DRENPA-3360 file (N, C-alpha, C; in nm, 2 decimals, always signed):
BEGIN
1 = MCEFSVQK = +0.09/-0.12/+0.00/+0.00/+0.00/+0.00/+0.09/+0.12/+0.00 ~ +0.08/+0.20/-0.11/+0.17/+0.32/-0.12/+0.10/+0.45/-0.08 ~ -0.03/+0.46/-0.11/-0.11/+0.58/-0.08/-0.25/+0.54/-0.03 ~ -0.31/+0.62/+0.05/-0.44/+0.58/+0.11/-0.52/+0.71/+0.14 ~ -0.65/+0.69/+0.15/-0.74/+0.78/+0.22/-0.86/+0.71/+0.28 ~ -0.89/+0.76/+0.40/-1.00/+0.69/+0.48/-1.13/+0.78/+0.46 ~ -1.23/+0.71/+0.40/-1.36/+0.78/+0.38/-1.45/+0.74/+0.49 ~ -1.57/+0.80/+0.49/-1.67/+0.77/+0.59/-1.70/+0.62/+0.61;
9 = DHLHLIVE = -1.72/+0.55/+0.50/-1.76/+0.41/+0.51/-1.67/+0.32/+0.42 ~ -1.56/+0.37/+0.37/-1.47/+0.28/+0.29/-1.33/+0.34/+0.28 ~ -1.24/+0.27/+0.22/-1.10/+0.31/+0.21/-1.07/+0.32/+0.06 ~ -0.98/+0.42/+0.03/-0.92/+0.42/-0.11/-0.77/+0.39/-0.09 ~ -0.72/+0.29/-0.16/-0.58/+0.25/-0.15/-0.52/+0.24/-0.29 ~ -0.39/+0.28/-0.30/-0.31/+0.25/-0.41/-0.21/+0.15/-0.36 ~ -0.21/+0.03/-0.43/-0.14/-0.09/-0.38/-0.05/-0.14/-0.50 ~ +0.07/-0.17/-0.46/+0.16/-0.24/-0.56/+0.18/-0.38/-0.52;
17 = ADGTQAFR = +0.20/-0.47/-0.62/+0.22/-0.61/-0.60/+0.30/-0.67/-0.72 ~ +0.37/-0.77/-0.69/+0.45/-0.84/-0.79/+0.37/-0.93/-0.88 ~ +0.25/-0.95/-0.85/+0.16/-1.04/-0.93/+0.03/-1.06/-0.87 ~ -0.06/-1.13/-0.94/-0.19/-1.16/-0.89/-0.20/-1.22/-0.75 ~ -0.12/-1.33/-0.73/-0.12/-1.40/-0.61/-0.06/-1.31/-0.49 ~ +0.04/-1.24/-0.52/+0.10/-1.15/-0.42/-0.01/-1.04/-0.38 ~ -0.08/-0.99/-0.48/-0.18/-0.89/-0.46/-0.29/-0.95/-0.37 ~ -0.34/-1.06/-0.41/-0.45/-1.12/-0.33/-0.41/-1.15/-0.19;
25 = GGVRGLVV = -0.29/-1.21/-0.17/-0.24/-1.24/-0.04/-0.22/-1.11/+0.05 ~ -0.17/-1.01/-0.02/-0.14/-0.89/+0.05/-0.27/-0.82/+0.10 ~ -0.37/-0.81/+0.01/-0.49/-0.75/+0.04/-0.57/-0.83/+0.15 ~ -0.56/-0.96/+0.13/-0.63/-1.04/+0.24/-0.57/-1.02/+0.37 ~ -0.44/-1.01/+0.38/-0.37/-0.99/+0.51/-0.40/-0.85/+0.56 ~ -0.40/-0.75/+0.47/-0.44/-0.61/+0.51/-0.58/-0.60/+0.57 ~ -0.67/-0.67/+0.50/-0.81/-0.67/+0.54/-0.83/-0.73/+0.68 ~ -0.76/-0.84/+0.70/-0.77/-0.90/+0.83/-0.71/-0.82/+0.94;
33 = RLAKAINR = -0.59/-0.76/+0.91/-0.52/-0.68/+1.01/-0.60/-0.55/+1.04 ~ -0.66/-0.49/+0.94/-0.74/-0.37/+0.97/-0.87/-0.40/+1.05 ~ -0.93/-0.51/+1.01/-1.05/-0.55/+1.08/-1.03/-0.58/+1.23 ~ -0.92/-0.65/+1.26/-0.88/-0.67/+1.40/-0.85/-0.54/+1.47 ~ -0.78/-0.45/+1.41/-0.75/-0.32/+1.47/-0.87/-0.24/+1.49 ~ -0.96/-0.24/+1.40/-1.09/-0.16/+1.41/-1.17/-0.22/+1.52 ~ -1.19/-0.35/+1.52/-1.27/-0.41/+1.63/-1.21/-0.39/+1.77 ~ -1.07/-0.39/+1.78/-1.01/-0.37/+1.90/-1.03/-0.22/+1.95;
41 = ALRRHGPV = -1.02/-0.13/+1.85/-1.04/+0.01/+1.89/-1.18/+0.04/+1.93 ~ -1.28/-0.03/+1.87/-1.42/+0.00/+1.90/-1.47/-0.10/+2.01 ~ -1.38/-0.18/+2.06/-1.42/-0.28/+2.16/-1.54/-0.36/+2.12 ~ -1.53/-0.42/+2.00/-1.63/-0.50/+1.95/-1.57/-0.62/+1.88 ~ -1.65/-0.71/+1.83/-1.60/-0.82/+1.75/-1.70/-0.85/+1.63 ~ -1.66/-0.93/+1.54/-1.74/-0.96/+1.43/-1.70/-0.90/+1.30 ~ -1.77/-0.92/+1.19/-1.73/-0.87/+1.06/-1.72/-0.71/+1.06 ~ -1.63/-0.66/+0.99/-1.61/-0.52/+0.97/-1.65/-0.48/+0.83;
49 = WGDRYHVR = -1.61/-0.56/+0.73/-1.63/-0.53/+0.59/-1.76/-0.58/+0.54 ~ -1.84/-0.50/+0.48/-1.97/-0.54/+0.43/-1.97/-0.58/+0.28 ~ -1.86/-0.55/+0.22/-1.85/-0.58/+0.08/-1.70/-0.61/+0.04 ~ -1.68/-0.67/-0.07/-1.55/-0.70/-0.12/-1.48/-0.57/-0.17 ~ -1.35/-0.59/-0.20/-1.28/-0.47/-0.26/-1.30/-0.47/-0.41 ~ -1.28/-0.35/-0.46/-1.29/-0.33/-0.61/-1.15/-0.30/-0.66 ~ -1.11/-0.37/-0.76/-0.97/-0.35/-0.81/-0.97/-0.28/-0.95 ~ -0.88/-0.20/-0.97/-0.85/-0.14/-1.10/-0.70/-0.14/-1.12;
57 = LLRTPREV = -0.66/-0.22/-1.22/-0.52/-0.23/-1.26/-0.48/-0.10/-1.33 ~ -0.37/-0.04/-1.28/-0.32/+0.08/-1.34/-0.20/+0.05/-1.43 ~ -0.21/+0.08/-1.56/-0.11/+0.04/-1.65/-0.03/+0.15/-1.72 ~ -0.08/+0.27/-1.71/-0.01/+0.38/-1.77/+0.02/+0.50/-1.67 ~ +0.12/+0.58/-1.71/+0.14/+0.70/-1.62/+0.02/+0.78/-1.59 ~ -0.06/+0.80/-1.70/-0.18/+0.88/-1.68/-0.28/+0.82/-1.58 ~ -0.30/+0.69/-1.59/-0.39/+0.62/-1.50/-0.34/+0.63/-1.36 ~ -0.21/+0.61/-1.34/-0.15/+0.62/-1.20/-0.17/+0.77/-1.15;
65 = RNALVYVL = -0.14/+0.87/-1.23/-0.16/+1.00/-1.18/-0.30/+1.03/-1.15 ~ -0.39/+0.99/-1.23/-0.54/+1.02/-1.21/-0.58/+0.95/-1.08 ~ -0.53/+0.83/-1.06/-0.56/+0.75/-0.93/-0.51/+0.82/-0.81 ~ -0.39/+0.87/-0.82/-0.33/+0.95/-0.71/-0.41/+1.07/-0.67 ~ -0.46/+1.15/-0.78/-0.54/+1.26/-0.75/-0.67/+1.21/-0.69 ~ -0.73/+1.11/-0.74/-0.85/+1.05/-0.68/-0.84/+1.02/-0.54 ~ -0.74/+0.94/-0.50/-0.72/+0.90/-0.37/-0.68/+1.01/-0.27 ~ -0.58/+1.09/-0.31/-0.53/+1.19/-0.22/-0.62/+1.32/-0.21;
73 = NNWKKHLH = -0.69/+1.35/-0.31/-0.78/+1.47/-0.31/-0.93/+1.44/-0.32 ~ -0.96/+1.31/-0.28/-1.10/+1.27/-0.29/-1.19/+1.36/-0.20 ~ -1.15/+1.41/-0.09/-1.23/+1.49/+0.00/-1.28/+1.62/-0.07 ~ -1.20/+1.67/-0.17/-1.24/+1.79/-0.24/-1.36/+1.76/-0.32 ~ -1.39/+1.64/-0.36/-1.51/+1.60/-0.44/-1.63/+1.61/-0.35 ~ -1.62/+1.59/-0.22/-1.73/+1.59/-0.13/-1.74/+1.71/-0.05 ~ -1.63/+1.78/-0.02/-1.63/+1.90/+0.06/-1.58/+2.02/-0.02 ~ -1.66/+2.08/-0.10/-1.62/+2.18/-0.20/-1.56/+2.30/-0.12;
81 = GVGGFDPR = -1.45/+2.35/-0.17/-1.39/+2.47/-0.12/-1.29/+2.44/-0.01 ~ -1.27/+2.32/+0.03/-1.17/+2.29/+0.13/-1.03/+2.31/+0.08 ~ -0.94/+2.35/+0.16/-0.80/+2.37/+0.13/-0.71/+2.28/+0.21 ~ -0.58/+2.28/+0.17/-0.49/+2.20/+0.24/-0.49/+2.06/+0.20 ~ -0.45/+1.97/+0.29/-0.44/+1.83/+0.26/-0.53/+1.75/+0.35 ~ -0.58/+1.64/+0.30/-0.68/+1.56/+0.37/-0.60/+1.49/+0.49 ~ -0.65/+1.52/+0.61/-0.58/+1.47/+0.73/-0.60/+1.32/+0.75 ~ -0.70/+1.26/+0.68/-0.72/+1.12/+0.69/-0.67/+1.04/+0.56;
89 = SSAAWFTG = -0.56/+1.09/+0.51/-0.49/+1.03/+0.40/-0.34/+1.03/+0.41 ~ -0.27/+0.98/+0.31/-0.13/+0.98/+0.31/-0.08/+1.11/+0.25 ~ -0.16/+1.21/+0.22/-0.12/+1.33/+0.15/-0.01/+1.41/+0.22 ~ +0.00/+1.40/+0.35/+0.11/+1.48/+0.42/+0.24/+1.42/+0.39 ~ +0.25/+1.29/+0.35/+0.38/+1.23/+0.32/+0.41/+1.22/+0.17 ~ +0.31/+1.25/+0.09/+0.32/+1.24/-0.06/+0.43/+1.34/-0.11 ~ +0.52/+1.29/-0.19/+0.63/+1.37/-0.24/+0.60/+1.43/-0.38 ~ +0.49/+1.41/-0.44/+0.46/+1.45/-0.57/+0.37/+1.58/-0.59;
97 = WEGRPPIP = +0.36/+1.66/-0.48/+0.28/+1.78/-0.49/+0.36/+1.89/-0.57 ~ +0.29/+1.96/-0.65/+0.34/+2.08/-0.71/+0.36/+2.19/-0.61 ~ +0.47/+2.26/-0.62/+0.50/+2.37/-0.52/+0.56/+2.31/-0.40 ~ +0.54/+2.38/-0.29/+0.60/+2.34/-0.16/+0.52/+2.22/-0.10 ~ +0.58/+2.11/-0.08/+0.51/+1.99/-0.02/+0.49/+2.01/+0.13 ~ +0.39/+1.94/+0.19/+0.37/+1.95/+0.33/+0.49/+1.89/+0.40 ~ +0.51/+1.92/+0.53/+0.62/+1.87/+0.61/+0.56/+1.78/+0.72 ~ +0.57/+1.65/+0.70/+0.51/+1.56/+0.80/+0.59/+1.56/+0.93;
105 = LEASPAPA = +0.52/+1.54/+1.04/+0.58/+1.54/+1.17/+0.65/+1.41/+1.21 ~ +0.60/+1.30/+1.14/+0.65/+1.17/+1.17/+0.67/+1.09/+1.04 ~ +0.73/+0.97/+1.05/+0.75/+0.89/+0.93/+0.62/+0.84/+0.87 ~ +0.62/+0.82/+0.74/+0.50/+0.78/+0.67/+0.45/+0.64/+0.72 ~ +0.32/+0.62/+0.73/+0.27/+0.49/+0.77/+0.27/+0.39/+0.65 ~ +0.29/+0.44/+0.53/+0.29/+0.36/+0.41/+0.43/+0.36/+0.35 ~ +0.48/+0.25/+0.30/+0.61/+0.25/+0.23/+0.60/+0.32/+0.10 ~ +0.72/+0.37/+0.05/+0.73/+0.44/-0.08/+0.70/+0.34/-0.19;
113 = ARTWLGRI = +0.65/+0.39/-0.30/+0.63/+0.31/-0.42/+0.76/+0.25/-0.47 ~ +0.75/+0.13/-0.52/+0.87/+0.06/-0.57/+0.88/+0.05/-0.72 ~ +0.76/+0.05/-0.79/+0.76/+0.03/-0.93/+0.79/+0.16/-1.01 ~ +0.83/+0.14/-1.13/+0.86/+0.26/-1.22/+0.74/+0.35/-1.23 ~ +0.62/+0.29/-1.25/+0.50/+0.37/-1.26/+0.47/+0.45/-1.13 ~ +0.49/+0.39/-1.02/+0.46/+0.45/-0.89/+0.56/+0.55/-0.85 ~ +0.69/+0.54/-0.89/+0.79/+0.63/-0.85/+0.82/+0.74/-0.95 ~ +0.82/+0.70/-1.08/+0.87/+0.80/-1.18/+0.77/+0.82/-1.29;
121 = GWRLRGLI = +0.71/+0.71/-1.34/+0.63/+0.72/-1.46/+0.51/+0.82/-1.45 ~ +0.44/+0.82/-1.34/+0.32/+0.91/-1.33/+0.37/+1.06/-1.34 ~ +0.49/+1.08/-1.29/+0.54/+1.22/-1.28/+0.56/+1.28/-1.42 ~ +0.57/+1.19/-1.52/+0.59/+1.24/-1.66/+0.46/+1.32/-1.71 ~ +0.35/+1.30/-1.64/+0.22/+1.36/-1.67/+0.21/+1.49/-1.58 ~ +0.31/+1.52/-1.50/+0.30/+1.65/-1.42/+0.28/+1.62/-1.28 ~ +0.34/+1.70/-1.19/+0.32/+1.69/-1.05/+0.17/+1.73/-1.02 ~ +0.12/+1.70/-0.90/-0.02/+1.72/-0.87/-0.03/+1.85/-0.79;
129 = DPRESPRM = -0.12/+1.93/-0.84/-0.16/+2.06/-0.78/-0.24/+2.03/-0.66 ~ -0.21/+2.07/-0.54/-0.29/+2.04/-0.42/-0.44/+2.08/-0.43 ~ -0.47/+2.18/-0.52/-0.61/+2.23/-0.54/-0.68/+2.14/-0.65 ~ -0.61/+2.05/-0.71/-0.67/+1.97/-0.82/-0.78/+1.88/-0.76 ~ -0.90/+1.87/-0.82/-1.01/+1.79/-0.78/-1.02/+1.67/-0.87 ~ -1.05/+1.55/-0.81/-1.06/+1.43/-0.89/-1.19/+1.43/-0.97 ~ -1.19/+1.35/-1.08/-1.31/+1.33/-1.16/-1.40/+1.24/-1.07 ~ -1.52/+1.21/-1.12/-1.61/+1.13/-1.05/-1.56/+0.98/-1.04;
137 = TPS = -1.49/+0.93/-1.14/-1.43/+0.80/-1.13/-1.28/+0.82/-1.18 ~ -1.19/+0.74/-1.13/-1.05/+0.75/-1.18/-1.04/+0.69/-1.32 ~ -0.97/+0.76/-1.40/-0.95/+0.71/-1.54/-0.81/+0.73/-1.59;
% end
C-alpha cells in the first residue's frame, strides 16, 4: 500500500504487488489486520467489511496520476472549497505535490512506491496541484 485515504464508510488505496497471487495475499492480510485493529479500537467483534474490494489495474502513467489525484484529493469532491491536505490520507507524506510539499511530523505509515509507474512514470504527466479535484471516477 503506497497511498491511502480513509472515507466515511470505505477506504481508497493504491497498492503495488509483484503479481496476482501476491496482490490477493497482501490485500487479504491487510483486510484481516485492519478488521482486527478496528474491532479492538471499537471494543467489539465480528465482521467489519460489508463488501469486497474493487480492483482497478493501473497500466499507464496517466492512469496512476489520475488515481493518485482521486485517492489523495477525494475529499475535495465531497467538501467543496476545502484547502490544504486531507488529514485522513497519506497526503502529508506524498512527495509529488506541485509547489511546496507538506512537512510531515513523523515517518509515513505507508512505504514508498517501488515500481517505475509508482515512483517515476506518473510524474511524466506532471506533479499534482494540491487544489486539483478528482473526476467522478478515476481514469
